[in-house]
N, CA, C and O atoms as a Tripos MOL2 file, in Angstrom:
@<TRIPOS>MOLECULE
protein
  228   227    57     0     0
PROTEIN
NO_CHARGES

@<TRIPOS>ATOM
      1 N         -39.6270   64.9000 -318.8750 N.3       1 MET1
      2 CA        -38.9760   63.6900 -319.3010 C.3       1 MET1
      3 C         -39.7980   62.5100 -318.7950 C.2       1 MET1
      4 O         -40.2160   62.4730 -317.6380 O.2       1 MET1
      5 N         -40.0140   61.5680 -319.6700 N.am      2 LYS2
      6 CA        -40.7830   60.3780 -319.3090 C.3       2 LYS2
      7 C         -39.8760   59.1580 -319.2750 C.2       2 LYS2
      8 O         -38.9700   59.0130 -320.0970 O.2       2 LYS2
      9 N         -40.1330   58.2920 -318.3180 N.am      3 LEU3
     10 CA        -39.3620   57.0660 -318.1930 C.3       3 LEU3
     11 C         -39.4330   56.2370 -319.4710 C.2       3 LEU3
     12 O         -38.4780   55.5330 -319.7990 O.2       3 LEU3
     13 N         -40.5400   56.3080 -320.1930 N.am      4 SER4
     14 CA        -40.7080   55.5340 -321.4270 C.3       4 SER4
     15 C         -39.7020   55.9400 -322.5050 C.2       4 SER4
     16 O         -39.4680   55.1810 -323.4450 O.2       4 SER4
     17 N         -39.1110   57.1170 -322.3790 N.am      5 GLN5
     18 CA        -38.1090   57.5590 -323.3500 C.3       5 GLN5
     19 C         -36.8390   56.7150 -323.2770 C.2       5 GLN5
     20 O         -36.0090   56.7510 -324.1850 O.2       5 GLN5
     21 N         -36.6950   55.9660 -322.2020 N.am      6 PHE6
     22 CA        -35.4970   55.1670 -322.0110 C.3       6 PHE6
     23 C         -35.7050   53.6950 -322.3560 C.2       6 PHE6
     24 O         -34.8090   52.8830 -322.1230 O.2       6 PHE6
     25 N         -36.8410   53.3390 -322.8960 N.am      7 ASN7
     26 CA        -37.1110   51.9590 -323.3070 C.3       7 ASN7
     27 C         -36.4600   51.6910 -324.6620 C.2       7 ASN7
     28 O         -36.5760   52.4980 -325.5850 O.2       7 ASN7
     29 N         -35.7850   50.5710 -324.7730 N.am      8 TYR8
     30 CA        -35.1740   50.1780 -326.0410 C.3       8 TYR8
     31 C         -34.9570   48.6730 -326.0430 C.2       8 TYR8
     32 O         -34.9550   48.0250 -324.9960 O.2       8 TYR8
     33 N         -34.7760   48.1330 -327.2380 N.am      9 GLU9
     34 CA        -34.5250   46.7030 -327.3940 C.3       9 GLU9
     35 C         -33.0410   46.4320 -327.1690 C.2       9 GLU9
     36 O         -32.1890   47.1340 -327.7130 O.2       9 GLU9
     37 N         -32.7400   45.4310 -326.3810 N.am     10 LEU10
     38 CA        -31.3600   45.0210 -326.1470 C.3      10 LEU10
     39 C         -31.3100   43.5050 -326.1940 C.2      10 LEU10
     40 O         -31.6970   42.8370 -325.2350 O.2      10 LEU10
     41 N         -30.8330   42.9570 -327.3120 N.am     11 PRO11
     42 CA        -30.7750   41.5030 -327.4470 C.3      11 PRO11
     43 C         -29.9150   40.8730 -326.3510 C.2      11 PRO11
     44 O         -28.8580   41.4000 -326.0040 O.2      11 PRO11
     45 N         -30.3620   39.7760 -325.8240 N.am     12 GLU12
     46 CA        -29.6810   39.0630 -324.7410 C.3      12 GLU12
     47 C         -28.2150   38.7840 -325.0760 C.2      12 GLU12
     48 O         -27.3580   38.8510 -324.1950 O.2      12 GLU12
     49 N         -27.9200   38.4730 -326.3400 N.am     13 GLU13
     50 CA        -26.5490   38.1170 -326.7140 C.3      13 GLU13
     51 C         -25.5860   39.3140 -326.6830 C.2      13 GLU13
     52 O         -24.3720   39.1260 -326.7670 O.2      13 GLU13
     53 N         -26.1080   40.5270 -326.5650 N.am     14 LEU14
     54 CA        -25.2460   41.7070 -326.4860 C.3      14 LEU14
     55 C         -24.9350   42.1220 -325.0480 C.2      14 LEU14
     56 O         -24.1880   43.0760 -324.8260 O.2      14 LEU14
     57 N         -25.4930   41.4230 -324.0910 N.am     15 ILE15
     58 CA        -25.2500   41.7350 -322.6850 C.3      15 ILE15
     59 C         -24.0420   40.9370 -322.2050 C.2      15 ILE15
     60 O         -24.0400   39.7060 -322.2490 O.2      15 ILE15
     61 N         -23.0180   41.6490 -321.7470 N.am     16 ALA16
     62 CA        -21.8030   40.9800 -321.2670 C.3      16 ALA16
     63 C         -22.1130   40.2060 -319.9940 C.2      16 ALA16
     64 O         -22.6880   40.7430 -319.0460 O.2      16 ALA16
     65 N         -21.7320   38.9620 -319.9880 N.am     17 LYS17
     66 CA        -21.9540   38.1290 -318.8040 C.3      17 LYS17
     67 C         -20.7020   38.0840 -317.9290 C.2      17 LYS17
     68 O         -20.7840   37.8050 -316.7320 O.2      17 LYS17
     69 N         -19.5490   38.3600 -318.5300 N.am     18 TYR18
     70 CA        -18.2720   38.3630 -317.8210 C.3      18 TYR18
     71 C         -17.4560   39.5430 -318.3250 C.2      18 TYR18
     72 O         -17.6020   39.9450 -319.4790 O.2      18 TYR18
     73 N         -16.6020   40.1040 -317.4800 N.am     19 PRO19
     74 CA        -15.7490   41.2060 -317.9470 C.3      19 PRO19
     75 C         -14.7140   40.7040 -318.9480 C.2      19 PRO19
     76 O         -14.3550   39.5260 -318.9600 O.2      19 PRO19
     77 N         -14.2510   41.6110 -319.7740 N.am     20 SER20
     78 CA        -13.1900   41.2950 -320.7220 C.3      20 SER20
     79 C         -11.9370   40.8840 -319.9620 C.2      20 SER20
     80 O         -11.6600   41.4130 -318.8850 O.2      20 SER20
     81 N         -11.1790   39.9430 -320.5170 N.am     21 GLU21
     82 CA         -9.9290   39.5490 -319.8630 C.3      21 GLU21
     83 C          -8.9570   40.7190 -319.8200 C.2      21 GLU21
     84 O          -8.2210   40.8880 -318.8480 O.2      21 GLU21
     85 N          -8.9560   41.5160 -320.8640 N.am     22 GLU22
     86 CA         -8.1120   42.7120 -320.8960 C.3      22 GLU22
     87 C          -8.9920   43.8840 -320.4590 C.2      22 GLU22
     88 O          -9.5660   44.5840 -321.2920 O.2      22 GLU22
     89 N          -9.0900   44.0880 -319.1550 N.am     23 ARG23
     90 CA        -10.0290   45.0540 -318.6000 C.3      23 ARG23
     91 C          -9.8170   46.4690 -319.1260 C.2      23 ARG23
     92 O         -10.7790   47.2200 -319.2870 O.2      23 ARG23
     93 N          -8.5610   46.8410 -319.3960 N.am     24 ASP24
     94 CA         -8.3140   48.1930 -319.8860 C.3      24 ASP24
     95 C          -8.7760   48.3830 -321.3300 C.2      24 ASP24
     96 O          -8.7750   49.5050 -321.8370 O.2      24 ASP24
     97 N          -9.1680   47.3080 -321.9880 N.am     25 GLN25
     98 CA         -9.6680   47.3990 -323.3580 C.3      25 GLN25
     99 C         -11.1970   47.4470 -323.4150 C.2      25 GLN25
    100 O         -11.7890   47.3410 -324.4890 O.2      25 GLN25
    101 N         -11.8250   47.6060 -322.2540 N.am     26 SER26
    102 CA        -13.2810   47.7410 -322.2120 C.3      26 SER26
    103 C         -13.6940   48.9650 -323.0190 C.2      26 SER26
    104 O         -12.9450   49.9360 -323.1250 O.2      26 SER26
    105 N         -14.8890   48.9040 -323.5810 N.am     27 ARG27
    106 CA        -15.3720   50.0040 -324.4030 C.3      27 ARG27
    107 C         -15.8150   51.1720 -323.5310 C.2      27 ARG27
    108 O         -16.3210   50.9830 -322.4250 O.2      27 ARG27
    109 N         -15.6170   52.3740 -324.0440 N.am     28 LEU28
    110 CA        -15.9550   53.6030 -323.3380 C.3      28 LEU28
    111 C         -16.7030   54.5080 -324.3050 C.2      28 LEU28
    112 O         -16.1950   54.8340 -325.3780 O.2      28 LEU28
    113 N         -17.9100   54.9140 -323.9260 N.am     29 MET29
    114 CA        -18.6580   55.8570 -324.7440 C.3      29 MET29
    115 C         -18.5560   57.2270 -324.0850 C.2      29 MET29
    116 O         -18.8540   57.3770 -322.9000 O.2      29 MET29
    117 N         -18.1380   58.2180 -324.8540 N.am     30 VAL30
    118 CA        -17.9440   59.5690 -324.3400 C.3      30 VAL30
    119 C         -18.9350   60.4970 -325.0310 C.2      30 VAL30
    120 O         -18.9930   60.5550 -326.2590 O.2      30 VAL30
    121 N         -19.7160   61.2220 -324.2320 N.am     31 VAL31
    122 CA        -20.6920   62.1700 -324.7660 C.3      31 VAL31
    123 C         -20.2440   63.5810 -324.4140 C.2      31 VAL31
    124 O         -20.0190   63.8970 -323.2460 O.2      31 VAL31
    125 N         -20.1170   64.4250 -325.4300 N.am     32 ASP32
    126 CA        -19.8080   65.8360 -325.2110 C.3      32 ASP32
    127 C         -21.1250   66.5320 -324.8900 C.2      32 ASP32
    128 O         -21.9900   66.6540 -325.7560 O.2      32 ASP32
    129 N         -21.2800   66.9850 -323.6610 N.am     33 ARG33
    130 CA        -22.5510   67.5730 -323.2390 C.3      33 ARG33
    131 C         -22.8510   68.8890 -323.9400 C.2      33 ARG33
    132 O         -24.0160   69.2730 -324.0410 O.2      33 ARG33
    133 N         -21.8420   69.5840 -324.4220 N.am     34 LYS34
    134 CA        -22.0690   70.8550 -325.1140 C.3      34 LYS34
    135 C         -22.6240   70.6400 -326.5130 C.2      34 LYS34
    136 O         -23.5440   71.3390 -326.9370 O.2      34 LYS34
    137 N         -22.0590   69.6640 -327.2310 N.am     35 THR35
    138 CA        -22.4370   69.4620 -328.6330 C.3      35 THR35
    139 C         -23.3400   68.2580 -328.8530 C.2      35 THR35
    140 O         -24.0140   68.1580 -329.8790 O.2      35 THR35
    141 N         -23.3530   67.3370 -327.8780 N.am     36 GLY36
    142 CA        -24.1330   66.1140 -328.0380 C.3      36 GLY36
    143 C         -23.4190   65.0620 -328.8630 C.2      36 GLY36
    144 O         -23.9740   63.9940 -329.1220 O.2      36 GLY36
    145 N         -22.1820   65.3530 -329.2830 N.am     37 SER37
    146 CA        -21.4500   64.3670 -330.0880 C.3      37 SER37
    147 C         -21.0470   63.1730 -329.2230 C.2      37 SER37
    148 O         -20.8560   63.3000 -328.0130 O.2      37 SER37
    149 N         -20.9230   62.0260 -329.8600 N.am     38 ILE38
    150 CA        -20.6000   60.7790 -329.1730 C.3      38 ILE38
    151 C         -19.3440   60.1860 -329.7880 C.2      38 ILE38
    152 O         -19.2090   60.1150 -331.0090 O.2      38 ILE38
    153 N         -18.4270   59.7600 -328.9270 N.am     39 GLU39
    154 CA        -17.2150   59.0650 -329.3650 C.3      39 GLU39
    155 C         -17.1870   57.6880 -328.7270 C.2      39 GLU39
    156 O         -17.6370   57.5150 -327.5940 O.2      39 GLU39
    157 N         -16.6640   56.7170 -329.4450 N.am     40 HIS40
    158 CA        -16.4730   55.3740 -328.9090 C.3      40 HIS40
    159 C         -14.9730   55.1450 -328.7890 C.2      40 HIS40
    160 O         -14.2460   55.1740 -329.7820 O.2      40 HIS40
    161 N         -14.5200   54.9160 -327.5580 N.am     41 ARG41
    162 CA        -13.1020   54.7620 -327.2730 C.3      41 ARG41
    163 C         -12.9020   53.5090 -326.4260 C.2      41 ARG41
    164 O         -13.8410   52.7450 -326.2010 O.2      41 ARG41
    165 N         -11.6770   53.3070 -325.9610 N.am     42 THR42
    166 CA        -11.4150   52.2340 -324.9970 C.3      42 THR42
    167 C         -11.0710   52.8830 -323.6620 C.2      42 THR42
    168 O         -10.6740   54.0470 -323.6090 O.2      42 THR42
    169 N         -11.2290   52.1140 -322.5800 N.am     43 PHE43
    170 CA        -11.0570   52.6670 -321.2430 C.3      43 PHE43
    171 C          -9.6660   53.2530 -321.0250 C.2      43 PHE43
    172 O          -9.5030   54.1640 -320.2130 O.2      43 PHE43
    173 N          -8.6680   52.7490 -321.7310 N.am     44 THR44
    174 CA         -7.3170   53.3130 -321.5770 C.3      44 THR44
    175 C          -7.2750   54.7830 -321.9750 C.2      44 THR44
    176 O          -6.3670   55.5040 -321.5600 O.2      44 THR44
    177 N          -8.2380   55.2410 -322.7700 N.am     45 ASP45
    178 CA         -8.2840   56.6360 -323.2150 C.3      45 ASP45
    179 C          -8.9280   57.5710 -322.1920 C.2      45 ASP45
    180 O          -8.9730   58.7810 -322.4130 O.2      45 ASP45
    181 N          -9.4250   57.0350 -321.0820 N.am     46 ILE46
    182 CA        -10.1700   57.8640 -320.1330 C.3      46 ILE46
    183 C          -9.3380   59.0300 -319.6050 C.2      46 ILE46
    184 O          -9.8820   60.0880 -319.2880 O.2      46 ILE46
    185 N          -8.0440   58.8440 -319.5110 N.am     47 ILE47
    186 CA         -7.1690   59.9030 -318.9960 C.3      47 ILE47
    187 C          -7.2330   61.1530 -319.8720 C.2      47 ILE47
    188 O          -6.9670   62.2560 -319.3950 O.2      47 ILE47
    189 N          -7.5830   60.9890 -321.1470 N.am     48 ASP48
    190 CA         -7.6870   62.1310 -322.0580 C.3      48 ASP48
    191 C          -8.8080   63.0900 -321.6630 C.2      48 ASP48
    192 O          -8.8380   64.2260 -322.1360 O.2      48 ASP48
    193 N          -9.7160   62.6560 -320.8150 N.am     49 TYR49
    194 CA        -10.8840   63.4550 -320.4480 C.3      49 TYR49
    195 C         -10.7710   64.0550 -319.0500 C.2      49 TYR49
    196 O         -11.7180   64.6690 -318.5590 O.2      49 TYR49
    197 N          -9.6250   63.8810 -318.4110 N.am     50 PHE50
    198 CA         -9.4010   64.4520 -317.0870 C.3      50 PHE50
    199 C          -8.6370   65.7620 -317.2030 C.2      50 PHE50
    200 O          -7.7800   65.9300 -318.0700 O.2      50 PHE50
    201 N          -8.9660   66.6720 -316.3200 N.am     51 ASN51
    202 CA         -8.2210   67.9210 -316.2000 C.3      51 ASN51
    203 C          -7.3720   67.8530 -314.9360 C.2      51 ASN51
    204 O          -7.6440   67.0510 -314.0430 O.2      51 ASN51
    205 N          -6.3530   68.6900 -314.8620 N.am     52 GLU52
    206 CA         -5.5120   68.7060 -313.6690 C.3      52 GLU52
    207 C          -6.3800   68.9700 -312.4400 C.2      52 GLU52
    208 O          -7.1960   69.8920 -312.4230 O.2      52 GLU52
    209 N          -6.1890   68.1520 -311.4240 N.am     53 GLY53
    210 CA         -6.9640   68.2900 -310.1930 C.3      53 GLY53
    211 C          -8.1980   67.4110 -310.1410 C.2      53 GLY53
    212 O          -8.7920   67.2510 -309.0750 O.2      53 GLY53
    213 N          -8.6040   66.8300 -311.2860 N.am     54 ASP54
    214 CA         -9.7500   65.9140 -311.2890 C.3      54 ASP54
    215 C          -9.4020   64.6510 -310.5230 C.2      54 ASP54
    216 O          -8.2430   64.2370 -310.4790 O.2      54 ASP54
    217 N         -10.4030   64.0480 -309.9270 N.am     55 GLU55
    218 CA        -10.2280   62.7860 -309.2190 C.3      55 GLU55
    219 C         -11.3040   61.8140 -309.6570 C.2      55 GLU55
    220 O         -12.4340   62.2040 -309.9470 O.2      55 GLU55
    221 N         -10.9400   60.5500 -309.7010 N.am     56 MET56
    222 CA        -11.9000   59.5020 -310.0620 C.3      56 MET56
    223 C         -12.0700   58.5860 -308.8620 C.2      56 MET56
    224 O         -11.0950   58.1050 -308.2850 O.2      56 MET56
    225 N         -13.3010   58.3560 -308.5030 N.am     57 VAL57
    226 CA        -13.5930   57.5080 -307.3400 C.3      57 VAL57
    227 C         -14.1390   56.1880 -307.8160 C.2      57 VAL57
    228 O         -14.4530   55.3200 -307.0020 O.2      57 VAL57
@<TRIPOS>BOND
     1     1     2 1
     2     2     3 1
     3     3     4 2
     4     3     5 am
     5     5     6 1
     6     6     7 1
     7     7     8 2
     8     7     9 am
     9     9    10 1
    10    10    11 1
    11    11    12 2
    12    11    13 am
    13    13    14 1
    14    14    15 1
    15    15    16 2
    16    15    17 am
    17    17    18 1
    18    18    19 1
    19    19    20 2
    20    19    21 am
    21    21    22 1
    22    22    23 1
    23    23    24 2
    24    23    25 am
    25    25    26 1
    26    26    27 1
    27    27    28 2
    28    27    29 am
    29    29    30 1
    30    30    31 1
    31    31    32 2
    32    31    33 am
    33    33    34 1
    34    34    35 1
    35    35    36 2
    36    35    37 am
    37    37    38 1
    38    38    39 1
    39    39    40 2
    40    39    41 am
    41    41    42 1
    42    42    43 1
    43    43    44 2
    44    43    45 am
    45    45    46 1
    46    46    47 1
    47    47    48 2
    48    47    49 am
    49    49    50 1
    50    50    51 1
    51    51    52 2
    52    51    53 am
    53    53    54 1
    54    54    55 1
    55    55    56 2
    56    55    57 am
    57    57    58 1
    58    58    59 1
    59    59    60 2
    60    59    61 am
    61    61    62 1
    62    62    63 1
    63    63    64 2
    64    63    65 am
    65    65    66 1
    66    66    67 1
    67    67    68 2
    68    67    69 am
    69    69    70 1
    70    70    71 1
    71    71    72 2
    72    71    73 am
    73    73    74 1
    74    74    75 1
    75    75    76 2
    76    75    77 am
    77    77    78 1
    78    78    79 1
    79    79    80 2
    80    79    81 am
    81    81    82 1
    82    82    83 1
    83    83    84 2
    84    83    85 am
    85    85    86 1
    86    86    87 1
    87    87    88 2
    88    87    89 am
    89    89    90 1
    90    90    91 1
    91    91    92 2
    92    91    93 am
    93    93    94 1
    94    94    95 1
    95    95    96 2
    96    95    97 am
    97    97    98 1
    98    98    99 1
    99    99   100 2
   100    99   101 am
   101   101   102 1
   102   102   103 1
   103   103   104 2
   104   103   105 am
   105   105   106 1
   106   106   107 1
   107   107   108 2
   108   107   109 am
   109   109   110 1
   110   110   111 1
   111   111   112 2
   112   111   113 am
   113   113   114 1
   114   114   115 1
   115   115   116 2
   116   115   117 am
   117   117   118 1
   118   118   119 1
   119   119   120 2
   120   119   121 am
   121   121   122 1
   122   122   123 1
   123   123   124 2
   124   123   125 am
   125   125   126 1
   126   126   127 1
   127   127   128 2
   128   127   129 am
   129   129   130 1
   130   130   131 1
   131   131   132 2
   132   131   133 am
   133   133   134 1
   134   134   135 1
   135   135   136 2
   136   135   137 am
   137   137   138 1
   138   138   139 1
   139   139   140 2
   140   139   141 am
   141   141   142 1
   142   142   143 1
   143   143   144 2
   144   143   145 am
   145   145   146 1
   146   146   147 1
   147   147   148 2
   148   147   149 am
   149   149   150 1
   150   150   151 1
   151   151   152 2
   152   151   153 am
   153   153   154 1
   154   154   155 1
   155   155   156 2
   156   155   157 am
   157   157   158 1
   158   158   159 1
   159   159   160 2
   160   159   161 am
   161   161   162 1
   162   162   163 1
   163   163   164 2
   164   163   165 am
   165   165   166 1
   166   166   167 1
   167   167   168 2
   168   167   169 am
   169   169   170 1
   170   170   171 1
   171   171   172 2
   172   171   173 am
   173   173   174 1
   174   174   175 1
   175   175   176 2
   176   175   177 am
   177   177   178 1
   178   178   179 1
   179   179   180 2
   180   179   181 am
   181   181   182 1
   182   182   183 1
   183   183   184 2
   184   183   185 am
   185   185   186 1
   186   186   187 1
   187   187   188 2
   188   187   189 am
   189   189   190 1
   190   190   191 1
   191   191   192 2
   192   191   193 am
   193   193   194 1
   194   194   195 1
   195   195   196 2
   196   195   197 am
   197   197   198 1
   198   198   199 1
   199   199   200 2
   200   199   201 am
   201   201   202 1
   202   202   203 1
   203   203   204 2
   204   203   205 am
   205   205   206 1
   206   206   207 1
   207   207   208 2
   208   207   209 am
   209   209   210 1
   210   210   211 1
   211   211   212 2
   212   211   213 am
   213   213   214 1
   214   214   215 1
   215   215   216 2
   216   215   217 am
   217   217   218 1
   218   218   219 1
   219   219   220 2
   220   219   221 am
   221   221   222 1
   222   222   223 1
   223   223   224 2
   224   223   225 am
   225   225   226 1
   226   226   227 1
   227   227   228 2
@<TRIPOS>SUBSTRUCTURE
     1 MET1         2 RESIDUE 1 A MET
     2 LYS2         6 RESIDUE 1 A LYS
     3 LEU3        10 RESIDUE 1 A LEU
     4 SER4        14 RESIDUE 1 A SER
     5 GLN5        18 RESIDUE 1 A GLN
     6 PHE6        22 RESIDUE 1 A PHE
     7 ASN7        26 RESIDUE 1 A ASN
     8 TYR8        30 RESIDUE 1 A TYR
     9 GLU9        34 RESIDUE 1 A GLU
    10 LEU10       38 RESIDUE 1 A LEU
    11 PRO11       42 RESIDUE 1 A PRO
    12 GLU12       46 RESIDUE 1 A GLU
    13 GLU13       50 RESIDUE 1 A GLU
    14 LEU14       54 RESIDUE 1 A LEU
    15 ILE15       58 RESIDUE 1 A ILE
    16 ALA16       62 RESIDUE 1 A ALA
    17 LYS17       66 RESIDUE 1 A LYS
    18 TYR18       70 RESIDUE 1 A TYR
    19 PRO19       74 RESIDUE 1 A PRO
    20 SER20       78 RESIDUE 1 A SER
    21 GLU21       82 RESIDUE 1 A GLU
    22 GLU22       86 RESIDUE 1 A GLU
    23 ARG23       90 RESIDUE 1 A ARG
    24 ASP24       94 RESIDUE 1 A ASP
    25 GLN25       98 RESIDUE 1 A GLN
    26 SER26      102 RESIDUE 1 A SER
    27 ARG27      106 RESIDUE 1 A ARG
    28 LEU28      110 RESIDUE 1 A LEU
    29 MET29      114 RESIDUE 1 A MET
    30 VAL30      118 RESIDUE 1 A VAL
    31 VAL31      122 RESIDUE 1 A VAL
    32 ASP32      126 RESIDUE 1 A ASP
    33 ARG33      130 RESIDUE 1 A ARG
    34 LYS34      134 RESIDUE 1 A LYS
    35 THR35      138 RESIDUE 1 A THR
    36 GLY36      142 RESIDUE 1 A GLY
    37 SER37      146 RESIDUE 1 A SER
    38 ILE38      150 RESIDUE 1 A ILE
    39 GLU39      154 RESIDUE 1 A GLU
    40 HIS40      158 RESIDUE 1 A HIS
    41 ARG41      162 RESIDUE 1 A ARG
    42 THR42      166 RESIDUE 1 A THR
    43 PHE43      170 RESIDUE 1 A PHE
    44 THR44      174 RESIDUE 1 A THR
    45 ASP45      178 RESIDUE 1 A ASP
    46 ILE46      182 RESIDUE 1 A ILE
    47 ILE47      186 RESIDUE 1 A ILE
    48 ASP48      190 RESIDUE 1 A ASP
    49 TYR49      194 RESIDUE 1 A TYR
    50 PHE50      198 RESIDUE 1 A PHE
    51 ASN51      202 RESIDUE 1 A ASN
    52 GLU52      206 RESIDUE 1 A GLU
    53 GLY53      210 RESIDUE 1 A GLY
    54 ASP54      214 RESIDUE 1 A ASP
    55 GLU55      218 RESIDUE 1 A GLU
    56 MET56      222 RESIDUE 1 A MET
    57 VAL57      226 RESIDUE 1 A VAL
């Protein structure tokens, strides 16, 4: 793996300068490591990805 594989264009106007007022509505990208599929959700959905006994720090 080369560090250059992670280079990409990111326009300045797409970089958040302040958090959203509704913090629980922040965007969440979920990657399924088995299939490589990507879902775009909101942070309130994060609980859907926890199993019993999981902890978040």
